[in-house]
C-alpha positions as CSV (number, residue, x, y, z in Angstrom):
1,M,26.6,-1.2,-17.4
2,P,25.9,-2.5,-13.9
3,A,25.4,-6.2,-13.4
4,F,22.1,-5.6,-11.6
5,Y,19.4,-3.1,-12.3
6,L,17.6,-1.3,-9.5
7,P,14.4,0.3,-10.6
8,P,13.7,4.0,-9.5
9,M,10.9,2.9,-7.2
10,S,13.4,1.4,-4.9
11,L,14.0,4.8,-3.5
12,S,10.6,5.0,-1.9
13,L,10.9,1.7,0.0
14,G,12.5,3.5,3.0
15,T,9.0,4.1,4.2
16,F,8.5,0.4,4.4
17,T,11.3,-0.7,6.7
18,R,11.4,-1.7,10.4
19,K,13.2,1.5,11.3
20,A,10.5,3.6,9.6
21,W,7.7,1.6,11.3
22,E,9.3,2.0,14.7
23,E,10.5,5.6,14.5
24,S,7.8,7.2,12.3
25,I,4.8,5.3,11.3
26,E,3.8,3.6,14.5
27,P,4.2,6.8,16.6
28,A,2.2,8.7,14.0
29,I,-0.6,6.1,14.2
30,K,-0.6,6.3,18.0
31,K,-0.8,10.1,17.8
32,V,-3.8,10.0,15.5
33,V,-5.5,7.4,17.7
34,E,-4.9,9.5,20.8
35,S,-6.3,12.5,19.0
36,R,-9.4,10.6,18.0
37,R,-9.8,9.4,21.6
38,N,-9.6,13.0,22.9
39,E,-12.1,14.2,20.3
40,I,-14.6,11.4,21.2
41,D,-14.1,12.1,25.0
42,W,-14.7,15.8,24.4
43,V,-17.8,15.3,22.2
44,L,-19.3,12.4,24.2
45,S,-18.2,13.5,27.7
46,D,-21.4,12.5,29.2
47,N,-20.7,8.8,28.3
48,Q,-24.3,8.2,27.4
49,H,-23.5,7.3,23.8
50,D,-22.1,4.0,22.7
51,L,-19.3,4.3,20.2
52,S,-19.9,2.3,17.1
53,E,-17.1,-0.2,16.4
54,D,-16.0,1.6,13.2
55,I,-15.2,4.9,14.8
56,S,-13.6,3.7,18.0
57,P,-9.9,4.6,18.5
58,E,-9.0,0.9,18.5
59,A,-10.8,0.3,15.2
60,L,-8.9,3.3,13.7
61,K,-5.6,2.0,14.9
62,Q,-6.3,-1.4,13.4
63,Q,-7.4,0.1,10.1
64,L,-4.3,2.3,9.8
65,T,-2.0,-0.6,10.8
66,D,-3.7,-2.9,8.3
67,R,-3.4,-0.3,5.6
68,Y,0.3,0.3,6.3
69,F,1.1,-3.4,6.2
70,A,-0.9,-4.0,3.0
71,D,1.0,-1.1,1.3
72,F,4.2,-2.5,2.8
73,S,3.7,-5.9,1.2
74,D,2.5,-4.5,-2.1
75,S,5.5,-2.2,-2.3
76,W,8.0,-4.9,-1.6
77,L,6.4,-7.4,-3.9
78,N,6.4,-4.8,-6.7
79,F,10.0,-4.0,-6.0
80,L,11.1,-7.7,-6.0
81,N,9.1,-8.4,-9.2
82,S,10.8,-5.5,-10.9
83,L,14.3,-6.7,-10.3
84,Q,16.1,-7.7,-13.4
85,W,18.9,-10.2,-13.5
86,R,21.7,-9.3,-15.9
87,Q,23.5,-12.1,-17.7
88,T,27.0,-12.3,-16.4
89,E,30.2,-13.6,-18.0
90,S,32.1,-14.7,-14.9
91,L,31.5,-16.2,-11.5
92,S,32.9,-13.0,-10.0
93,D,30.2,-10.9,-11.7
94,T,27.5,-13.3,-10.6
95,I,28.7,-13.1,-7.0
96,D,28.7,-9.3,-7.3
97,Q,25.2,-9.3,-8.6
98,L,24.0,-11.6,-5.8
99,S,25.8,-9.5,-3.2
100,L,23.9,-6.4,-4.4
101,M,20.6,-8.3,-4.1
102,S,21.3,-9.4,-0.6
103,D,22.8,-6.2,0.7
104,V,21.2,-5.2,4.0
105,R,22.2,-1.6,4.3
């Protein structure tokens, strides 16, 4: 039996990494915001309408970013709270267990 138990949910945490944010999530948010901006420009091309704060592209970007980071912190908190320490019988096993917890792959 392993000295350290990783719950199955740890597999989904890849979405909540710096790499995922920089390479996938942030560009996707920018794309959605730009699409919103284009839709608004097309519909309101006469510029006679004021955009309400809640539908502006900037508000959308902020809402999506806030939601991502709220989910980010919830997922990591749930993951960390689900870790289970296994009783070890030697210093070597304890070191192995701590090494698994701190692995930065």
